[in-house]
N, C-alpha and C positions, 0 to 999 in steps of 0.2 A: 582518322584516329579517334575522334571524339563522337563518332556515330553511335557507339554503344553506351555512352555515358549519359545518365539521366539529366534532363534539363532542369529538374527541381527536386530537391530532397530535403526532408525534415526528419529529425531523429529525436527520441525522448532523451532530454538532458537531465531531468530530475523527476522522481516519482515520490509523491507524498500520499501514503496509504494509512489505513487504520492500524494502530498498534495497541489499542487497549479497548477491550469490550466489556469491562466491568470486573467485579470480584477482586482478587488479590492484586496488590501493587506494593512495591517496596523501593526504598532509596538506598543507593550504595553509600558506604561510609564516607567517601571523599566528596559526595554530592555531585559528581559529574554525570552519573547515569541513573536512570529510573528503569526498573524492571516491571513490565506490565504483562498481565495475562490476557491473551487474545485467542480464545478457542483452543486449538491444539498446539499452540506455541507460546513461549514466554519471550517477549521482545526486550532487548537491551536498547534503550533509547538515550541518545545523547541529549542532555538538557540544553546545551548551547545551540545546537543546530536542528533539534527536533527530528533528526533522522534516526532510523533503525540501524544500530551498529552491528548487531548479530541477533540470532534467534536460537532458542533451544526447543527442540521438539523431535518427534520420531522421524519425520520425513523432511527435515530441514537441512539445507546445504549452506555451509559457511566456508568462504574462501575456496569454493570448488570442491569441497569434500562433504559427503552426506554424513551429518552428525548421527542420525538415527542408524544408518547402516554401519557406521564405524563402531558404535556400541553393540549393535546386533551381531557383528562378526565374532565378538568375544563370547556371546552366548551360544550361538549356533554357527559354527564354522562350516563352510562349504555351501551355504545357501545364498550364493551370489546372484544378483539380479532380481531377487524377490523383494517387492516393495511392501513395507509394513503398512497395514491398514491404519486409517486415521484413528488416533487414540486421544480423545479430548482430555485436557488437563483441568482438573477440578480446583486445585490449589497448589501453591508452591511456597518455598521459603528459601532464604539466602543467608550464607555466612560470608566471611571474608575470602574464602577459597572455593566454596562449593555452592551449588544450587540444586535443590531437590524438588522434584515434581511428582504429584500424585495424579494418577491417570484413571480414566473410567474403567479400564480393564482390571483394576485392582493392583497394578504394579506401581512401585516407587522407583524412580530413576534419579541417579545422582550424577550431576554434571560438574566438570571442572571449568571454572570461570575463565581461567587463563587460556585454555586450548579449545573451549567449547565442545569438548568430547565427552561421550558417555563413559563414566568410570565404573558404575555399579548399577545393577538392576535386581530387584527382589520383590517378592509378593508381600503385600501389606498385612495379610492375615486378618484383616477386618471383614466383618459382614457388611456388605454394602460399600459405597464409595467413601474415601477419606475426605472429610470436609474441612479439616484444618491441620496444618503442619507447621512445626517451629524448630529452629536450631537452638541449641544451648549456647550460652555466652562464649564457652571455650571452642565451639564449633566441632566438637567430637560426637555429640549425641543429637538424635532427631526424635522428636515426639510427634506422634500422629493421633488424630482423633477420628474414630469411626463414626459413620453417619447412622448406622442402624444398631450397632452392638453396645453403645454407651461405654466404650472402653478407650483408654489411652494406652498406647504402646510406645515404649522407649527403646530406640535402636542405637547400637554401637556399630556404625557402618564400617569402621576400620577393621573390626574383628568379626564382621558378618554375624552378629548375634542380636537377639532381642533380650534386653536386660530385664524388663518387667512389663506386666500388663496391669494397669491401674483401673479398678472397677469401683463398684458401690457408689455410683452417682448417676443421676438421670442425664443422659447425653441426648444429642451430641453437643460437643463444646465448640462454639463458634469463636470464642475468645480464649486464646491459649498463650501462656507466657512463662518463661523461666525467670527465676530471680536474677537480676542483672549482675550479681556478683558470681564469678566462676567458683568461688569457695563455698557457695551455698548450694546444697543439693535439693532445691525446692522448685516445684512447678505448680503454677496456678492455672486453673481452668474454670470457666463459667458453665454451669450446667443448664439444662432446659428449664429448671425451676428458678432461674435467675440468682442462684446461690453461687458464691465463689468458693471453690474447693482448693485446698493446698495439700500437696503430698511431699514427702521426702522419698525421692526415687531410689536412694541407696538402701534405705531400710524398708521401702515399699509400704509405708504406713501413712495414713491420712493424719495431717497435723491440725488443720483448721477448717471450719465451715463458717463463711461470712455471709450472713443474711441481712438484707436491708433494702434491696431493690425489688420492685414489683413488676418490672418490665425488662425487656431484653437489655443486657449490659453490652455496651458498644465500645468501651474503652477502659484501659487499665494502665496506670503509670506509677512507677516508683520514683521517689524523690531523687535518689542518686544510686550509684552502682556499688556503694560501700556494703560490706558484710553486715554491718549493724544498722542498715537503713531502717528507719522507724516510721516512715510515712508512706502510705499507699492511697492513691486516689482512683475512684471508679466513677464512671458516668453511665447513664442509661437513658432509654427512651421514656422513662417515667418522669423526665424533666428534673431530675435530682442528681446532684453531685455529692458523693459520700467520701469523707476523709477517714481513713483507718490508721490507728496508731498501734504499734507493737508494744505490748505489755511484757516487760522483762520478767516480772514476777510470775504471771500466769502463762508466759510463753505463748501468747496468742494475740491475734489482731482484734482490737476493740474499736467499735464505731465511735469516733470522737466528735464528728461534726457532720451535719446534713445541711446542704445548701440548696434550696430550691431556685432554679434558674428559669422556670416557666417556658422552656423551649425543649423540644426533643433534642437530645445531645448525641452527637455522632463520633466524637473523639476528644481526647485529652492528652496533654503532654506537659512535662516540667521543663522550664527554661531558666536561664540565669542561675545555674547550679542549684536548682530546686527552690529558688526564692519566689518564683512566679509560676502560674499555671495559665496555659492557653486552652480554651474550651471552644470546640466548634459545634454550632447548632445546625440542625437540619435545614432550617429556614435560610441559612446563609450568614447568620450573625456570628462574629468572632468575639469572644470575651476574654478578658485578662483578670486573673484573681491573684491577689497577693497572699502568699502562704503564711504570713505573720498576722496581718490584720484582717485577712479574708474579705477585703474590700473588692467589689466587682466593678470593672470598668469595661465599657464597650469599645473595642478597637474599631469596628465598623458595624453599622446597623444592618438590618435585613437587606439583602441584595436580591438580584434577579436570579441568582444561582442557588440551587438546592445542594447542600453538601452531603456527601455519603461517607467520607472518612478524612482523616487528618494525618499528615506525615511531618516529621521534624528532622532536619539534618543539623546535628550539633556542630560539625566541623565547619560548615559554611554559615551557620546561624540563619538558616532559611526554613520557611514553612511552606508546605504544599497542601492545598485544599483540593480534594477530588470531588467533582460535582456528579450529580446523577446522570448527566449527559456525557460522562466520561471525558470531561475536560480537566486539565491539571493546571491550577493557578498557583504560581510560586511567588512568595513574598520574602523580602529581606526583613529580619527581625532585629531591631536595635534595642538592646537591653542595658545600655549605659545609664539611662535614667531610671528612676523608680517605676515610671510607667513605660511599658514597652511601646515601640512604634513600629508599624509595619508599612512596607513600601512595595508596591507591585513591580516585579522585575521581569516576569515571563509568564506566558500562557501557552500551554501545549494542548492541541486538539487531538484527543485519543481516538475519537470516533466521529466521523463526519456524517454518517448516514448518507442519504442521497444528496448529491450536489445539484441544485436546481438551476442556479444562475450565478454569473459572476461578471465583473467588469473592472477595467483599469481606471485609476484616478491618480491625481498628483502630478508633480513635475516629472517628465520623462517616463510616465507610467510606472512610477515607483511602487505604488500600492495596488493590491488586488483585493477587491471585496468579493466575498463568496457567500452565497445564500444556500444553506443546507436545509434539511427537513427539521427545522427548529425555529423557535421564535427569536433566537439570537443569530446574527450573522457574523462572519469573521472578516477581519481586516489583516491581510498579510503584508509584511514589508519585504519585498522581493530582493532588496539590496542588503538586508541584515539577516541572512540565513532563514528567511521566511518566518521571522518573528511574528507572532499572531496576537491579536487583540480581539476579545469577544465584545461585540457591540449589542447592547440590550436596549429595548425601547418598545418593541412590538409585543402584543399580548397573544399572538398566534403565529403560525408558520409564515416566514418571509418567503414570498414566491418569486420576486423579481427585483433587480437592481439596475439602475442607470446612473451614469456619472458624466460630468463635464468639468474638466480641469480639477478644481478642489471641492466641487459640490457633488453630493450623491443623494439620490432619491431611492427610497425603499418602500415597497408595497407588499401586501400579504393577505392572508385569510381573515385578518381582523378588519378588513375594509378601510384601513387607514393609510394615509400617505405621510411619510416622514422625510424631512429635509435635513441633511447633515453637511457639515463642513470640516475639512481637515484642520487639525490644530497646528498652529505655527510654533507653539511652545514645546509641545510634546510629540515625539515621533510616534507614528502608528496609533493615532487617536482621532476619533471622530467626535465633534461637538454637535449636539442637537441644536438646530436653529428654530424650526417650527414644525408643527404637525397638524393634521386635520383628521378627525375620525368620521366614519360613516360617509366616506366620499363616494362609495358605490353601494349598491344593494346586495352585491354578491362578492365572492372572492376576486380580488384584483390579481389577474394572472400575468400581466405584462405591463411594462412602462418604458417609455423612450424619452430622451431629453435632446434638446436641440444641439447642433454642432457649433463649434467656434464661439463658445460663450453661452452660458445657460440663460436663455431668455424665456423659455417655456418648456412644457413637457406634455406628453399625452399618456393617458392610462386607459386600459381596456379590461373588462371583467368577463366573467363566465356567462352573464346574461346577454352578451352580444353588444353591450353598449360601449361607447368610447367617449371619453371626456378630454378636452384640451384645456390646459391651464396656463395662465400667464404668471411668470415669475418676475417679481419686482424686488428692487433693493432700495433701502431707505437712503435718501440723499445725505442726510445728516449723520446718521450712524451707519457706516458702511458694512458693519457686521450683522445688520438686521435684514432679514429677508422675509418675504411673504409671497404667497401664491393664491390666485383667485381663479375661479372658473370662467373661461371665455365662452365655451359652448359645449353642449352635449349632443350626441347623436346615437341612434340605433344603427350601428355599423353593419351588423350581420344577424342572421337568424339564429345562429348557434354560437357556441363559445368562441371568443377571439383568442387565438394562440400567440399572436405576435403583432407588435406595432413598432414602426421605425420611421425615422425622418430621412429625407434625402439630404445630400451634402449641403445644398443651398437653403435648407429648412423651409422650402416652399411647398413641398409635397409630403404627404403622409401616406404610408402604406400599412394595410392591415391584412392579416391572414387568419382564416377561421376554419372551424370544423364543417362549415357548410360547403366545402369543396371549392371555395373561391378566395381570391385575394382582390383587394380594392385599393385604388389610388384616390386620394382626397387632396383638395386644396387646403393647406394647413391654416390659411388665414380666414377663408370664407366658408369652410365646411361644405364646399361643393364637391360632389362626386365626379371625378374626372373619368374614371373608367373601371371596368370590372374585368379581371383576368380569369377567364373560364377555360377549363380543359382538364384539370385534375379530376380523377374519378373517386378520390377519397379526400378526407380532411387535409387542409394545408397547415403545416406546422410552423414554417418560417418564411419570411420574405426579407430581402436585402437589396439595397440600391448599390449599383456599381459606383466606385469613386471617380471613374474617368469617363464612362460611356453612358448613353441614355438608355440603359437597360436595367431590369430588375431580375432577380433569380428567386424562385420559390421552391420549397421542398415539401413533399407530401407523403401520406401513408400509402399511396399507390406505387411507392418505390421508385419515384422519378424526381429528377430536377428539371425545371423548365426555365428557359431564358426568354424574357418578354421585352418587347419594345415599348418604351414609354410614349413614343410618338403615335402609334396606332393600336397599342395594346394587343398585338398579335404575338403568338408563340414563335420564337425564332429557332430554338433548339430544344431538344429533349435528351436528357442523359439518364440512363437506367442504372439502378443499383438492385441488390438482392432483397432488401427489406426496407421498412419504413425509415425515411430520412427525417431526423428530428431537428437538425440544425445545419445551417449553411452560412458560409462567410467568404468574402473576397479576400484574396491574398496577393501580395507583391503588386500593389497598385492596380488591381483589377485584372491581372494577367491569368490568375489561377483561381479556382473555386475549391474550397474545402467543405466536404460534406461529412456529417456525423450521423451514424445510423443506429437503429435500435439493437443491433447485434454487437455494438461496441467498435465496429470497424470505421476507421477514418479513410476517406479517399480524397486524393488531390487530382483535380481535373484541369487540363489545359483548355482554356476558353477558346483558343483559336482553332485547335485541332480536334476538340471534343474527345480527347483520349485521356483515360485515367493514367497518370504518370506515376502514381505511388499509392499503395494501400498500406495503412498502418494498423497493426493489430496489437494494441496495448491495453484496451479496456475489455472487460469480460461481461459487461451489461450495457444498458442503454446510455448513450452519451447525450445528456440534456443540455450542456452548455459549452460554448467555445468563446474565449476572450482573446482577441487579436490586438497586439500592441500597435496603436496608430502612429506612434512616434517612429519606431524603427522598422515596423512591418517585417521583422525577421524572426520573431518568436511568438508563440501563442500558448495558452493554457486550455486544457480540456478537463471536464468533470462530468461525472455521471452517476448512475444508480449503483455502481460498484464501489462508491466512496473514494475513488482514486482521483487525485489532483495531479496532473502530469504536465510538465513544461516541455514543449517541443521547440527546438532551435533549427534555423536554416543551416544545413550542412552541405549545401550544393558545392561550394568551393572546395571543401575538404574532400568530398567524394570524387570530384573531378581530379584533384591533385593526386589522390590515392590511385585512381584509375590510370593516370598518366605514369605514375611511378611503377605501377604493376606492369603496364604495357612496355615500359622501357626495360624492366627487369626481364620480361619474357623475350624481348628482342635480343637482349644480350645473351640469354641462355640459348636461344635458337642459333645465334651466330657461333657460340661456342660448340654446339652440337654439330653444326655443319663443318666446322674446322676439324673437329676430332674425326668425323666420318671420312672427310677428305684425306686426312693424313693417316687414317687407319691406326691411330694411337689412342691409348687409354680408353679402350672400348668398354671397360666396366663403368667408368665415369660417364661415357656417352650413353650407355644403356640406361643408367639411372636418370640422366637428363631426358631421354626419350620418354620414360615413364612419367616424369614430372610434367613435361610439356604435352603429354598424351599424344604421342606420335607413333601410331601402330606400325607404319611402314619403316620408320627408322629402327625401332626395336626388332622388327622382323629381319631387316638387313644385317643387323649386328649378329643375331643368332645364326643366320645363314652363313655369315663369314666364318664362324667357328665350325659349322657343320661341313662346309666345303673342305676344311682341314681335317675332317673326321675327329674333331676334338670334343667328344661328348662330355668329358669331365669338366671342360670349361663352361659348357652350358649349364651343367649341374651346379657349378660354383656360382654362376650368375644368379640362379634362382635362390640358392641357399642364403646369399648375403642380403636378400631383400627383406624389408620389414613388412608389417601387416598391410599398411596402406599401399605400398608399392606392389604387393602381391595381388591386391584387389584390382589395381589398375592393369596389371599384367593379365589377369583373368578377362578383363574387358577386351584387351588386345587379342587374346586367344579366341574370344568369340568373333571378333572381326576377321581374324585369319581363317577361322573354320568355315566361313561362308564360301570360300573359294577352294576348289579341289587342288589347285597348284600349291596352296599353302597348307594343306591339311596335314602333311607329315610333320612340319615344324610345330603346328598348333597342337597336335596330339602328343608330341614328345614333351612339350612344355606342360601340357595339361596333366600328363602322367606324373611329372615331378611335383606339381602343385597339389594334386589330389592325394598323392602318396604321403606327402608331409602332413596334410590335413587329417588324414585317417590315422596316422601314427600319433599325432598330437591332438587329442580330443578337445583341448581348450581353444584351438584355432578353428572355430566353426565358421569359417569364412567362405567355404567352397560353394555354398548355395546363396551367397549374397546377391540380392536382386534377382532371384530365381534363375541364376546362371546355369544350374544343372538342367532345368527344364528347357532352357534355350539351346544349350549345347547338345543335348541328347539326340535330336533329329539329325543334326549335321554329322555327329560321330557315327551314328548308325548308318547313314548314307555312305560315309567314307568307308566304313567297315564292309558294307555290302559290295561297294565298288572294288575294294582290294580283294575280297573273297572271290568275286567273279574273275578278276585278273589272275589270281592264283590258279583257278580252274583252267583258264585259257592257257596259261603257261604249262601246266601239267599235261594238257592235251597236246600242245605243240611238242613237248618233250617225248610223248608217246609216239607221235607221228615220225619224229626224227629217228628214234630208235628202231622203228619198224621199217625204215627205208634201207 
């Protein structure tokens, strides 16, 4: 019964992909979701879980329904099954009920937030793409800024009309904002000459021109949403903040204060009911300015992150800083005191780029450290909705990570080695212990740490050298660690791709682009043996946790199993392309291989059979992290920026297979009982189709034909749905191969094809090239019947002549 059930199965339990690629980003009013632009879609991201809730785009499906096709049907009915070409989104804006996107095709699409469906679609009428779009405070109007025509257009989407086109300013406008009061009909736009222009869109007249900045204006903030708001603040990359006051006498904005901040400014917002200002600098500094005394206070000094924009959620009193690497850092802002206080609460990774390496650390493998194509690496808390913390310290890309219990070692292109320790006081935080620079003369590509307690580690670099380090702990201060070089060796002639320790920490293994893997005595630096056999570079080497064997993966598309005793190749497993990573699973019983085409394969080490292929990645899989505690789940990451968790679902698959087998047995028993009693033949006929029993369905039709009840046969066919008719067509194909069953087969085929030709929407009659398969048999039966008719006519002629 279990012969057809797989012996091992893994399934993707969670997927963490890119959701923000730069440009526009906005925060919902309740602070629960952030809307991010990612190419041709706008993603709605849950702040708490960092997961994508829904997406808005042309070819996006939400809850099983194609959003793009749903809206497209309103525009062009009858074009079913036609997929819309990819249409990149240049910018978007959001109100409390709608979201509007501006596309590269020049179209504007209006989406309903509650249903994720397309509500309206119209041409923007701009020359060139729309570079900025904004909703009015009341949510009834939309203002768009053209990229080439230096024009603002105001749209009343409810009445399908363009209210006005505002010109006479040098565009395009990258900063666009309505007056926060719905009673004010004013719109503010920053021109290409860094001047702020103000229009009354009801009278279509220009009200003000505010000149003062000499570089690109990046932020604009009103003190409050009142109609008589008298203060406006602008910031620019000219390192200056300008305060504008409205003059009631002249009815214009007057420059009242200019504050130099000596940093390029990327965003500004009012907090505490306009009593304070928060200003974000491009270098990562965040400053607070009191709007009464205009005193400046640094909330935090220059950080490792470069800031590109600032968001503020007044309902949650939270601040979000968007970095140039598309990371979203969220802080709680406490404004109870005169000086605001900020506290880090969440970090979201919008764009991972390539995932180069990762490893588990902490108790029960709670934390996952991930190195991407960046000088910062990420620390995920797998028990708290993958809450992330960005760890900074390297000056160039981090290439490899290795961990043992609460210690972690990171290496990278800056040729330095950093030692970190998990913080006991704060969750998901690494504390730097020590570091050494210029540890190698070239990029350090891989590092490995000893098992069962960190006593040492080994590092290897692109020049082929390997260094083994001794890790020591201070006897008096147990929180102080240091590492020193034990020995160095030229391990290979070419770049070393992998280094790893055996489970007993006595043997080191290295893999290189020189087509070999080598085993070393970890204590004495003595070469134990060379594993030769691969015809191209070796990417990975791993020790079995239970047997005296090692496995290597190579660019020659093969896995090789080697004996540690005599260094001979025991087995060879073939794959279709370069195998970049290999790991042992389930206590050495299975091998997991990750290839350059994104395909994961699970191999049974005993039978040499691939028991499962997993196609979840679309590009090279660089890293695999297997939980050593449970050995029942693992994470994979690759060049497609996807971080995917796989869980062991073997028991679930077996139980489902048993349940399915039991249900089939019950249905077969019911079918046999009905056929034996010759009762409820319609139900029996459907069961025969469900169980794919051609002989049973043929016997039921023959039962009616023996009674010469053709109407009953017609009724049987008419009550079938589309899927059942497709199965019946397969049965007809099986019947048609035998001349004894040809009459029944052609009778049923006549009914099926007749219905399909009458109903053009049911184009199922050629499913799987059934027409091409059935045609030779039908022609053969037709020829046989025609010859039989001739013989009968000749016999009749002979009888009449006698």
